[in-house]
C-alpha positions as CSV (number, residue, x, y, z in Angstrom):
1,M,159.6,74.1,-71.4
2,E,161.4,77.2,-70.0
3,T,159.3,80.3,-69.6
4,F,160.5,83.9,-69.7
5,E,158.9,86.9,-68.0
6,R,157.9,89.5,-70.4
7,E,160.1,92.6,-70.4
8,Q,158.1,95.6,-69.2
9,N,158.6,98.7,-71.3
10,G,156.7,101.9,-71.9
11,R,154.7,103.8,-69.2
12,Y,151.2,104.6,-68.1
13,L,149.9,108.0,-69.1
14,E,150.5,109.5,-65.7
15,E,154.1,108.6,-65.8
16,Y,154.9,110.9,-68.7
17,T,155.7,114.6,-68.0
18,V,155.1,117.4,-70.5
19,G,158.5,118.8,-71.6
20,E,160.3,115.6,-70.7
21,I,163.0,114.5,-73.2
22,I,163.3,110.7,-73.7
23,H,166.5,109.4,-75.4
24,H,166.0,106.2,-77.4
25,W,168.8,103.7,-77.2
26,P,170.7,102.3,-79.1
27,G,171.6,104.5,-82.0
28,R,172.0,103.0,-85.5
29,T,174.5,103.3,-88.2
30,L,172.8,103.5,-91.6
31,T,174.0,101.0,-94.2
32,E,173.8,100.9,-97.9
33,Y,172.3,97.4,-97.8
34,E,169.4,98.3,-95.5
35,N,168.7,101.4,-97.6
36,Q,168.7,99.5,-100.9
37,L,166.6,96.7,-99.5
38,F,163.9,99.1,-98.1
39,T,164.0,101.0,-101.4
40,L,163.5,97.9,-103.5
41,L,160.9,96.3,-101.2
42,T,158.7,99.5,-101.3
43,G,159.0,99.9,-105.1
44,N,160.7,103.3,-104.9
45,S,162.3,103.8,-108.3
46,S,164.5,106.8,-107.4
47,S,168.0,106.0,-108.5
48,A,169.5,108.3,-105.9
49,H,168.8,105.6,-103.4
50,L,170.2,102.7,-105.5
51,D,173.0,104.2,-107.7
52,V,175.9,106.0,-106.2
53,I,177.0,107.5,-109.5
54,D,173.6,108.9,-110.2
55,A,173.4,110.3,-106.6
56,R,176.8,112.0,-107.1
57,E,175.6,113.4,-110.4
58,S,172.6,114.8,-108.5
59,G,175.0,116.7,-106.2
60,H,175.2,114.2,-103.3
61,P,178.5,112.9,-101.9
62,D,177.1,109.4,-101.7
63,M,174.0,107.3,-102.2
64,L,171.0,109.1,-100.5
65,I,169.2,107.3,-97.6
66,N,165.6,106.8,-98.5
67,G,163.5,109.1,-96.4
68,G,160.8,106.5,-95.9
69,Y,163.4,104.1,-94.4
70,L,164.7,106.9,-92.1
71,L,161.2,107.6,-90.9
72,A,160.4,103.9,-90.3
73,L,163.8,103.4,-88.5
74,V,163.4,106.4,-86.2
75,H,159.8,105.5,-85.4
76,G,161.0,102.0,-84.6
77,M,163.8,103.2,-82.4
78,S,161.2,105.0,-80.2
79,V,158.8,102.1,-79.7
80,R,160.3,100.6,-76.6
81,E,159.9,103.7,-74.5
82,L,156.6,105.1,-76.0
83,S,154.3,102.6,-77.7
84,V,155.0,99.0,-76.8
85,A,152.3,96.8,-75.3
86,P,151.1,96.2,-72.7
87,K,151.0,99.8,-71.6
88,A,150.4,101.2,-75.0
89,V,147.0,100.4,-76.6
90,F,147.6,101.5,-80.2
91,F,149.4,104.0,-82.4
92,L,147.0,106.8,-83.4
93,G,149.0,108.6,-86.1
94,M,151.9,110.7,-87.3
95,D,152.0,114.3,-88.4
96,E,154.3,117.0,-89.6
97,V,157.0,114.7,-90.9
98,R,160.1,116.7,-92.0
99,I,163.3,115.4,-93.5
100,L,165.6,118.2,-92.4
101,R,168.8,117.2,-94.2
102,P,170.1,114.3,-96.3
103,S,171.5,111.2,-94.7
104,Y,174.0,108.8,-96.3
105,P,175.3,105.3,-95.7
106,G,177.7,105.3,-92.7
107,D,175.9,108.1,-90.9
108,T,175.0,107.2,-87.3
109,I,171.7,108.5,-85.9
110,R,170.4,108.8,-82.4
111,A,166.7,109.3,-81.7
112,S,164.9,111.3,-78.9
113,S,161.4,112.4,-78.1
114,E,159.9,115.3,-76.3
115,V,156.5,114.8,-74.5
116,L,154.2,117.5,-75.9
117,E,150.9,116.6,-74.2
118,T,149.2,114.0,-72.1
119,R,145.4,113.9,-71.8
120,P,142.7,111.5,-70.9
121,S,140.7,110.1,-73.8
122,T,137.2,111.4,-74.1
123,S,136.0,108.3,-75.8
124,K,138.0,105.5,-74.1
125,P,137.7,105.4,-70.3
126,G,140.9,104.3,-68.6
127,Q,143.0,105.4,-71.6
128,G,144.8,108.6,-72.6
129,I,146.6,110.2,-75.5
130,L,150.3,110.7,-75.4
131,S,151.6,113.3,-78.0
132,V,155.3,113.5,-78.7
133,L,157.8,115.1,-81.1
134,T,160.4,112.6,-82.1
135,W,163.6,113.4,-83.9
136,A,167.0,112.0,-84.9
137,T,170.4,113.6,-85.1
138,N,173.4,112.4,-87.0
139,Q,177.0,111.9,-85.7
140,H,177.6,115.7,-86.1
141,G,174.6,116.6,-83.9
142,D,172.6,117.8,-86.9
143,R,168.8,117.0,-86.7
144,V,168.0,115.0,-89.8
145,I,164.3,114.1,-89.3
146,Q,161.5,115.0,-87.0
147,F,157.8,114.1,-86.7
148,K,154.9,114.3,-84.3
149,R,153.0,111.2,-83.2
150,A,150.1,110.3,-81.0
151,I,149.7,107.1,-79.0
152,M,146.8,105.7,-77.0
153,V,148.1,104.4,-73.7
154,W,146.6,103.0,-70.6
155,C,146.0,105.0,-67.4
156,H,147.1,103.6,-64.0
157,G,144.7,100.9,-62.8
158,H,143.2,100.2,-66.2
159,G,145.7,98.2,-68.2
160,P,145.7,94.5,-68.8
161,G,145.8,92.6,-65.5
162,Q,145.0,95.7,-63.4
163,A,141.9,96.4,-61.4
164,A,140.2,99.7,-62.3
165,T,140.8,102.3,-59.6
166,S,138.1,104.7,-60.6
């Protein structure tokens, strides 16, 4: 059986710099299908996410992208650089979620994150907390969503397969 080496993503706590901007590739073009699927799977009954006529009667030029879908998508776009194993331990939480402007099918979004803080954990030796502000802009450069998140990550010398250095 052929084996593949695991792709290494993410970083150790000490490799992040406060103020650093990380761009998450690739961008995504939002589709009507994905929006409707997410809306139906989550039981959201807002017709603005399912019915273009109702959305237009509500003052939108097209069907409205579900904010929950947008949040999940942008969070997912940032995982490779911020919170994927083996360097990330676990996701601690999300705060200050803001939908800043509506998005519609056909919009293309690009996500970025700014490192706000890095600090050693007081309860988990060899681990630290990475705090970031993540956002997405549309094809016009307008910020459409932003949120803060915190991730527990390994410090150098303490991750899986590494000998402790302190």
